Structure formats: C-alpha cells, structure tokens
N, C-alpha and C positions, 0 to 999 in steps of 0.2 A: 586050827592053825591061826596064829595071830597074823594080822595084816600089818606090814611095815608102813611107817609114815615117812614120806619123803617131802622135804620142804626146800624151796628156793626163796631166799630172802634178799630183796633188793634194798640196798642201803645207799643213801647219799649223805655226804658230810659237807660241812661248811667249807668254803674255800680256805686253804691253808691248814686244815685240820685233819688231813688224811692220816698223818702219822699217829694221831691219838687213837683212831680206829684200829690201826694195825697193832699198836702197843697193847690195846685192850684185848684184841683177839689172841695175840701171842701169850698174854698173861693167863687167859682162861682156857686156851685150847687143850692143854694136857689134862686139866680137870674135867672138861667135857668128854674128851675121848676115853677117860677112865670111868665115866658113869656107866652103870649097868644099862645095857640096851643101845648104847651109842655105836653106830656102824660107820658114820661119816660126819665130819665137821670140818669144812674147808672154806676158807675165805679167798676170793680172787678179786683182783682189780679189773674193772672193765677197760679193755684196751682203748687207749687214746683219751682216757679221762683221769683227772686227778682227784675227782670227788665221788665217783661211783664204784660200788663194790657189790659182789654177789656172794652170799653165804649159802653153801649147800649143806643140808643136814639129812641124815637118814637114821631112822630109829627102828628098833625091833617091833615096837608096838606103840599104841596110843598111851598106854600106861607109862612106858619109858620116857616118852616125850613130855608127859605131864609132870613126871618127877624131875626132869631136867628143868622145866620152866619154874618149878618151885624151889630149886636148889639155891643155897645161900650165895654161891658165886654168880649165878645168873641174876638173882635179885639185885646184887650189888652192881653188876654190869649194866642192868637196865636203869639203875638210878644214876649212873655216870654218863651213859651214852647221849642223853639229850644235850649235854654241854658242848658236844662237837658235831652232832648230826644236824642236817638241814631240815629235818622233819621226821615224821613217823616212817618206819620201814614199811615195805609192801611184802606181805607173806603170801607165797603161792604154794598151795599144797598140790603135789603132783600125784597122778594116778596112771597106772600102766594101761596101755591100750591093746 
C-alpha cells in the first residue's frame, strides 16, 4: 500500500501583496486538483493577518507529489511567487501518530 503524503506550507507575502497570492492560487487550483493523485489542495488565510497563509496538500503517494512538483503549472507558479512573497515558504510534512 502506498503511503499518502500530507504537507502544510506556511506562506508569508509582502505587505499589500496578498491578492497576488490569492489570484495565483485560484488560477492553478483546478489544475492541481485534476492532477492524478491529488486528494487536497486548499489555501487559507491566517486569522488576523493580511500577509500569512497556510496551504494544505494531500497526495496519494510520493510519486504523485513529485509529478505535481514537476508539472508545468507549478514550475510557472514557482517562478512568479518570489515577486510577491516575503521569503521562502516553510514546508512541513505531516505524519500520523
């Protein structure tokens, strides 16, 4: 049985640039959800913050996540996001207890 991959990604954008993060997410969300092996892809804003977001991802397998990371739409998103992000994201891989 394949082991699912669960990620929480902490994102901080530059002041005044939160709409750019939201627009990019809305643009690629349907593409990501249609990828083979995608079980969840949801962006949330941290309550009380205009610049902090959390992206939750769940994938059927390591292979599905690797294919996602290599997809053309993610490569393009990764090239655009530094223009509005405050710095690198923090990726947390979750495991069940």
